[in-house]
C-alpha positions in Angstrom: 165.1 258.8 76.5 163.1 261.3 78.4 162.5 263.3 75.3 161.4 260.2 73.4 158.9 259.3 76.1 157.4 262.8 76.1 157.2 262.7 72.3 155.4 259.3 72.3 153.0 260.5 75.0 152.1 263.6 72.9 151.5 261.4 69.8 149.3 259.0 71.7 147.3 261.9 73.2 146.9 263.5 69.8 145.8 260.3 68.2 143.3 259.6 71.0 141.9 263.1 70.8 141.4 262.9 67.0 139.8 259.5 67.3 136.8 261.0 69.1 136.2 263.7 66.5 133.5 263.2 63.9 134.4 260.3 61.6 131.5 259.6 59.2 128.4 261.2 57.6 126.3 259.1 55.3 123.7 260.8 53.0 120.6 258.7 52.4 119.7 258.7 48.7 122.5 261.2 48.3 120.3 263.9 49.9 120.1 264.0 53.7 122.5 262.9 56.5 121.3 259.7 58.2 123.4 260.3 61.3 126.8 261.5 62.5 129.3 258.9 63.6 132.1 259.3 66.0 134.9 256.8 66.5 136.3 256.4 70.1 139.9 255.5 71.1 138.6 251.9 71.5 137.4 251.9 67.9 133.8 252.0 69.1 131.5 253.8 66.7 128.8 256.0 68.2 126.0 257.4 66.1 124.0 260.4 67.0 121.2 262.2 65.2 121.3 265.7 63.8 119.6 267.0 66.9 121.9 265.4 69.4 120.2 262.1 70.3 122.1 258.9 70.8 121.1 256.4 68.2 123.3 253.3 68.1 126.8 252.1 68.9 129.0 249.2 67.9 132.4 248.2 66.7 132.3 248.3 62.9 130.2 249.3 59.9 130.0 247.8 56.4 129.8 249.7 53.2 130.3 248.8 49.6 130.3 250.7 46.3 126.8 249.6 45.2 125.4 248.4 48.5 125.4 249.7 52.1 124.6 247.7 55.2 123.5 249.9 58.0 124.5 247.3 60.6 127.0 247.8 63.5 128.8 244.9 65.0 127.4 244.7 68.6 129.7 246.0 71.3 130.0 243.4 74.0 132.0 245.5 76.5 130.7 247.5 79.5 127.9 250.0 79.0 126.8 252.1 82.0 123.6 254.2 82.4 122.7 257.2 84.5 120.8 256.2 87.6 117.8 257.8 89.5 120.1 260.1 91.4 120.9 262.1 88.3 119.1 265.0 86.5 115.7 264.0 85.2 116.8 264.4 81.5 119.8 262.1 82.1 118.2 259.3 84.0 118.3 256.0 82.1 120.5 257.4 79.4 123.8 255.9 78.4 126.6 257.2 80.7 129.6 255.5 79.1 130.4 253.0 76.4 133.7 251.3 77.2 136.1 254.0 78.3 134.1 256.8 76.5 131.9 258.8 78.7 128.7 260.6 77.5 127.2 263.6 79.1 124.0 265.5 78.5 122.7 269.1 78.8 120.7 269.4 82.0 117.0 270.1 82.5 117.7 273.7 83.4 119.5 274.5 80.1 117.8 276.4 77.3 114.9 274.3 75.9 116.8 273.7 72.6 119.6 272.0 74.4 118.1 270.2 77.5 118.6 266.4 77.2 120.9 266.6 74.2 124.3 265.1 74.2 126.8 267.5 75.7 130.0 265.5 75.2 131.3 262.3 73.7 134.6 261.6 75.4 136.6 264.8 75.0 134.5 266.0 72.1 132.2 268.8 73.3 128.9 269.3 71.5 126.9 272.5 71.0 123.6 273.2 69.3 121.7 276.1 67.7 119.3 277.8 70.1 115.6 278.3 69.6 116.0 282.0 68.7 118.1 281.1 65.6 116.7 280.8 62.1 114.0 278.2 62.0 116.0 275.8 59.8 118.8 275.7 62.4 117.0 275.3 65.7 118.1 272.3 67.8 120.7 271.1 65.2 124.3 270.4 65.9 126.3 273.6 65.9 129.7 272.2 66.7 131.4 268.9 67.6 134.9 269.5 69.0 136.8 271.7 66.6 134.3 271.3 63.8 131.5 273.8 63.2 128.3 273.1 61.3 126.2 275.5 59.2 122.9 274.8 57.4 121.0 276.4 54.6 118.5 278.9 55.9 114.8 278.7 55.6 114.7 281.5 53.0 117.0 279.6 50.6 115.9 277.3 47.7 113.3 274.9 48.8 115.3 271.9 47.6 118.1 272.4 50.1 116.8 274.7 52.8 117.6 273.3 56.3 120.2 270.9 54.8 123.8 270.6 56.0 125.9 273.4 54.4 129.3 273.3 55.9 131.3 270.9 58.1 134.4 272.7 59.3 135.8 274.3 56.1 134.1 271.8 53.8 131.1 273.2 51.9 128.3 271.0 50.7 126.1 272.1 47.8 122.9 270.5 46.4 120.9 270.6 43.2 118.1 273.1 43.4 114.4 273.0 42.6 115.2 274.4 39.1 117.1 271.2 38.2 115.6 267.9 36.9 113.0 266.6 39.4 115.0 263.4 39.9 118.0 265.2 41.3 116.5 268.0 43.2 118.0 268.2 46.7 120.8 265.7 46.0 124.4 266.4 46.7 126.2 268.4 44.0 129.5 268.8 45.7 131.3 268.1 49.0 134.4 270.2 49.3 136.3 270.0 46.0 134.5 266.8 44.9 131.6 267.0 42.5 128.7 264.6 41.9 126.3 264.1 39.0 123.2 262.0 38.9 121.2 260.4 36.1 118.2 262.4 35.0 115.2 261.6 32.9 117.1 262.9 29.8 119.8 260.2 30.1 119.4 257.3 27.8 121.4 255.1 30.2 121.2 254.8 33.9 118.2 254.9 36.3 117.1 258.5 37.0 118.2 259.7 40.4 121.1 257.3 40.8 124.7 258.4 40.9 126.3 259.0 37.5 129.8 260.3 38.5 131.6 260.9 41.8 132.8 258.5 44.5 130.4 256.8 46.8 132.9 257.1 49.6 135.1 260.2 49.9 137.4 261.5 52.7 137.1 265.2 52.9 139.3 267.0 55.5 139.4 263.9 57.7 135.6 263.1 57.6 134.3 260.2 55.5 131.2 261.0 53.5 129.1 258.2 52.1 126.7 258.7 49.2 123.9 256.2 49.5 121.5 255.4 46.7 
């Protein structure tokens, strides 16, 4: 019985820890991440920007194959905020949503980190410093066990600065040498490929998805390709 209780406790802790890892990345027009979404152990979805700012939170999202509704169901539970007694960059910011606490890098951190989200629940956040390549500065470097890399400023202009890797999943894009309607659009995410209609196609509107799934789970992260 004791062994069973220990096993169940371990499973619950593991599930809870996983639930606060990165959950969703939607690409607007199949090109640029709109936000990064985390799901808490209460099934609350927390969205943050690429540079670590809190955007929205709620309890559900809606997405369809040909239509995407960027609306969260409002969370009606408790939300606390940092008061006047806290660091100047934290005052007035969200402190907790339900049972999920949110912390921020303080005013005395490096300029590239001050005021950015430091943790969401048990998920610790880190960012690229100001001395990094220009295309990386201030962007999310890691979220929990996941590391993020981006295409450098000296790479092809169609995808420089764009998200390159999430963990072990590589993201590629069509370059400036491709048809003008698909330049900068996602070409592959991990093992999954995407093609888009070009001006040379007799069917389909140029720049819309031709093949590949709009929703794809890659290594535990859901990617949405939005037209």
